[in-house]
MIRO-167032 format. One record per residue: y, z, x of N, C-alpha, C, O in turn; residue number from 1. Coordinates in pm, whole numbers. Example, Ala and Ser with C-alpha at 12.3 -4.5 7.8 and 13.67 -1.06 7.14 Angstrom:
BEGIN
+--------+--------+--------+--------+--------+--------+--------+--------+--------+--------+--------+--------+-----+
:    n_Y :    n_Z :    n_X :   ca_Y :   ca_Z :   ca_X :    c_Y :    c_Z :    c_X :    o_Y :    o_Z :    o_X : num :
+--------+--------+--------+--------+--------+--------+--------+--------+--------+--------+--------+--------+-----+
:   -569 :    780 :   1319 :   -450 :    780 :   1230 :   -330 :    780 :   1320 :   -332 :    846 :   1424 :   1 :
:   -225 :    708 :   1285 :   -106 :    714 :   1367 :      3 :    787 :   1290 :    114 :    804 :   1341 :   2 :
+--------+--------+--------+--------+--------+--------+--------+--------+--------+--------+--------+--------+-----+
This chain:
BEGIN
+--------+--------+--------+--------+--------+--------+--------+--------+--------+--------+--------+--------+-----+
:    n_Y :    n_Z :    n_X :   ca_Y :   ca_Z :   ca_X :    c_Y :    c_Z :    c_X :    o_Y :    o_Z :    o_X : num :
+--------+--------+--------+--------+--------+--------+--------+--------+--------+--------+--------+--------+-----+
:    -76 :  -1899 :   1038 :   -226 :  -1874 :   1000 :   -247 :  -1797 :    865 :   -219 :  -1680 :    844 :   1 :
:   -319 :  -1910 :    753 :   -343 :  -1836 :    646 :   -459 :  -1727 :    686 :   -515 :  -1712 :    795 :   2 :
:   -475 :  -1660 :    569 :   -592 :  -1564 :    553 :   -692 :  -1596 :    486 :   -812 :  -1600 :    514 :   3 :
:   -629 :  -1621 :    385 :   -701 :  -1645 :    172 :   -820 :  -1768 :    258 :   -804 :  -1825 :    365 :   4 :
:   -940 :  -1777 :    160 :  -1004 :  -1841 :    116 :  -1004 :  -1933 :    -12 :   -966 :  -1848 :    -93 :   5 :
:  -1018 :  -2026 :    -72 :   -946 :  -2181 :     70 :   -864 :  -2137 :    134 :   -809 :  -2029 :    112 :   6 :
:   -835 :  -2230 :    250 :   -724 :  -2226 :    317 :   -590 :  -2284 :    255 :   -582 :  -2393 :    199 :   7 :
:   -498 :  -2207 :    271 :   -374 :  -2294 :    236 :   -366 :  -2473 :    264 :   -437 :  -2537 :    342 :   8 :
:   -275 :  -2517 :    188 :   -280 :  -2640 :    223 :   -171 :  -2651 :    370 :   -128 :  -2560 :    440 :   9 :
:   -156 :  -2753 :    378 :    -75 :  -2783 :    526 :     69 :  -2783 :    441 :     58 :  -2809 :    321 :  10 :
:    182 :  -2760 :    485 :    338 :  -2766 :    438 :    380 :  -2762 :    611 :    354 :  -2710 :    720 :  11 :
:    482 :  -2878 :    528 :    635 :  -2836 :    661 :    690 :  -2695 :    700 :    788 :  -2671 :    771 :  12 :
:    608 :  -2611 :    643 :    718 :  -2462 :    655 :    593 :  -2380 :    734 :    478 :  -2425 :    737 :  13 :
:    633 :  -2256 :    795 :    533 :  -2187 :    865 :    546 :  -2064 :    754 :    484 :  -1958 :    752 :  14 :
:    618 :  -2098 :    690 :    626 :  -1935 :    582 :    531 :  -1954 :    478 :    503 :  -2053 :    410 :  15 :
:    469 :  -1793 :    481 :    353 :  -1783 :    379 :    414 :  -1803 :    242 :    531 :  -1778 :    211 :  16 :
:    322 :  -1851 :    166 :    362 :  -1861 :     14 :    271 :  -1759 :    -50 :    171 :  -1706 :     -3 :  17 :
:    341 :  -1739 :   -199 :    327 :  -1632 :   -328 :    152 :  -1688 :   -334 :    125 :  -1807 :   -319 :  18 :
:     69 :  -1604 :   -354 :    -66 :  -1616 :   -368 :    -97 :  -1586 :   -514 :   -169 :  -1654 :   -587 :  19 :
:    -24 :  -1463 :   -548 :    -74 :  -1397 :   -666 :     77 :  -1304 :   -666 :    116 :  -1226 :   -579 :  20 :
:    143 :  -1341 :   -788 :    312 :  -1294 :   -813 :    276 :  -1153 :   -945 :    186 :  -1160 :  -1028 :  21 :
:    343 :  -1074 :   -936 :    327 :   -944 :  -1030 :    482 :   -869 :  -1066 :    516 :   -751 :  -1073 :  22 :
:    550 :   -989 :  -1083 :    707 :   -987 :  -1125 :    778 :   -823 :  -1223 :    886 :   -766 :  -1237 :  23 :
:    626 :   -807 :  -1271 :    682 :   -708 :  -1362 :    674 :   -562 :  -1266 :    752 :   -468 :  -1281 :  24 :
:    607 :   -563 :  -1206 :    596 :   -449 :  -1083 :    662 :   -480 :   -956 :    672 :   -399 :   -864 :  25 :
:    698 :   -572 :   -955 :    812 :   -599 :   -823 :    731 :   -631 :   -713 :    754 :   -563 :   -613 :  26 :
:    655 :   -705 :   -705 :    567 :   -731 :   -578 :    537 :   -853 :   -564 :    577 :   -920 :   -659 :  27 :
:    477 :   -916 :   -479 :    415 :  -1063 :   -452 :    307 :  -1079 :   -348 :    347 :  -1037 :   -240 :  28 :
:    197 :  -1121 :   -344 :    115 :  -1112 :   -230 :     91 :  -1231 :   -176 :     35 :  -1321 :   -239 :  29 :
:    134 :  -1244 :    -47 :    187 :  -1354 :    -15 :     32 :  -1431 :     79 :    -59 :  -1348 :     78 :  30 :
:     -7 :  -1561 :    152 :   -145 :  -1615 :    135 :   -181 :  -1530 :    288 :   -295 :  -1520 :    334 :  31 :
:    -88 :  -1489 :    335 :    -96 :  -1415 :    493 :   -159 :  -1282 :    493 :   -223 :  -1239 :    589 :  32 :
:   -134 :  -1198 :    354 :   -190 :  -1098 :    341 :    -56 :   -977 :    318 :    -82 :   -865 :    276 :  33 :
:     40 :  -1006 :    341 :    183 :   -931 :    349 :    180 :   -910 :    190 :    105 :   -966 :    111 :  34 :
:    271 :   -825 :    164 :    327 :   -803 :     52 :    467 :   -786 :     23 :    549 :   -719 :     86 :  35 :
:    477 :   -831 :    -42 :    657 :   -891 :    -23 :    741 :   -819 :   -155 :    738 :   -879 :   -262 :  36 :
:    803 :   -714 :   -145 :    894 :   -606 :   -256 :    992 :   -685 :   -301 :   1057 :   -756 :   -224 :  37 :
:   1012 :   -683 :   -431 :   1158 :   -713 :   -489 :   1301 :   -639 :   -420 :   1412 :   -692 :   -419 :  38 :
:   1260 :   -472 :   -351 :   1384 :   -502 :   -289 :   1388 :   -530 :   -149 :   1469 :   -463 :    -84 :  39 :
:   1332 :   -598 :   -100 :   1292 :   -692 :     12 :   1237 :   -625 :    149 :   1252 :   -677 :    260 :  40 :
:   1164 :   -491 :    121 :   1116 :   -441 :    193 :    934 :   -499 :    203 :    895 :   -561 :    104 :  41 :
:    846 :   -481 :    303 :    715 :   -551 :    316 :    628 :   -466 :    337 :    670 :   -363 :    392 :  42 :
:    487 :   -472 :    307 :    365 :   -414 :    381 :    267 :   -491 :    382 :    208 :   -557 :    296 :  43 :
:    249 :   -466 :    555 :    197 :   -581 :    661 :     67 :   -569 :    605 :     41 :   -492 :    513 :  44 :
:    -57 :   -683 :    688 :   -148 :   -660 :    669 :   -206 :   -551 :    761 :   -309 :   -498 :    718 :  45 :
:   -175 :   -519 :    845 :   -208 :   -431 :    949 :   -138 :   -276 :    931 :   -128 :   -196 :   1023 :  46 :
:   -103 :   -258 :    818 :    -41 :   -152 :    735 :     88 :    -86 :    784 :    146 :     17 :    749 :  47 :
:    114 :   -181 :    877 :    279 :   -166 :    871 :    387 :   -165 :    790 :    370 :   -204 :    674 :  48 :
:    512 :   -122 :    830 :    626 :   -143 :    682 :    743 :   -187 :    748 :    809 :   -142 :    842 :  49 :
:    755 :   -305 :    663 :    911 :   -320 :    702 :    999 :   -272 :    639 :   1010 :   -347 :    542 :  50 :
:   1082 :   -180 :    628 :   1230 :   -147 :    568 :   1297 :   -220 :    520 :   1328 :   -322 :    582 :  51 :
:   1355 :   -190 :    369 :   1403 :   -307 :    262 :   1541 :   -357 :    381 :   1605 :   -270 :    441 :  52 :
:   1567 :   -495 :    398 :   1687 :   -479 :    467 :   1818 :   -569 :    381 :   1842 :   -689 :    384 :  53 :
:   1880 :   -472 :    318 :   2012 :   -542 :    227 :   2119 :   -531 :    343 :   2137 :   -467 :    447 :  54 :
:   2192 :   -645 :    254 :   2364 :   -636 :    290 :   2453 :   -555 :    270 :   2428 :   -461 :    195 :  55 :
:   2574 :   -566 :    327 :   2661 :   -437 :    293 :   2699 :   -399 :    134 :   2680 :   -489 :     52 :  56 :
:   2723 :   -341 :    111 :   2733 :   -287 :    -10 :   2870 :   -374 :    -35 :   2892 :   -416 :   -148 :  57 :
:   2941 :   -396 :     48 :   3131 :   -465 :    -44 :   3061 :   -587 :    -51 :   3125 :   -643 :   -140 :  58 :
:   2959 :   -679 :    -11 :   2956 :   -757 :    -54 :   2870 :   -809 :   -204 :   2870 :   -924 :   -248 :  59 :
:   2820 :   -723 :   -248 :   2771 :   -696 :   -407 :   2828 :   -717 :   -420 :   2935 :   -682 :   -370 :  60 :
:   2794 :   -843 :   -553 :   2934 :   -894 :   -676 :   2912 :   -742 :   -792 :   2817 :   -675 :   -831 :  61 :
:   3056 :   -744 :   -812 :   3064 :   -624 :   -888 :   3105 :   -696 :  -1085 :   3167 :   -797 :  -1120 :  62 :
:   3049 :   -608 :  -1153 :   3059 :   -668 :  -1284 :   3178 :   -567 :  -1346 :   3192 :   -445 :  -1340 :  63 :
:   3257 :   -674 :  -1408 :   3349 :   -644 :  -1498 :   3350 :   -570 :  -1645 :   3456 :   -556 :  -1706 :  64 :
+--------+--------+--------+--------+--------+--------+--------+--------+--------+--------+--------+--------+-----+
C-alpha cells in the first residue's frame, strides 16, 4: 500500500518504488515512506531501523 498522494500506479510488483532519489547523499525515498540507503540499510516509516545486510567479504571483487 502506497502512502503518498497521488497513489502509485498499479504495477505487477508489490515492491515500493523510488519517489525521490538523492544519490549524491546516498539515499532514496520509497513510495511507502521507507528511506533506503546505498549501504543497504533502511529507515522505516515507523522509525525502526533495518541494519545494512551485506554479503560475505570473500564474495567481493578485488581490483588488481
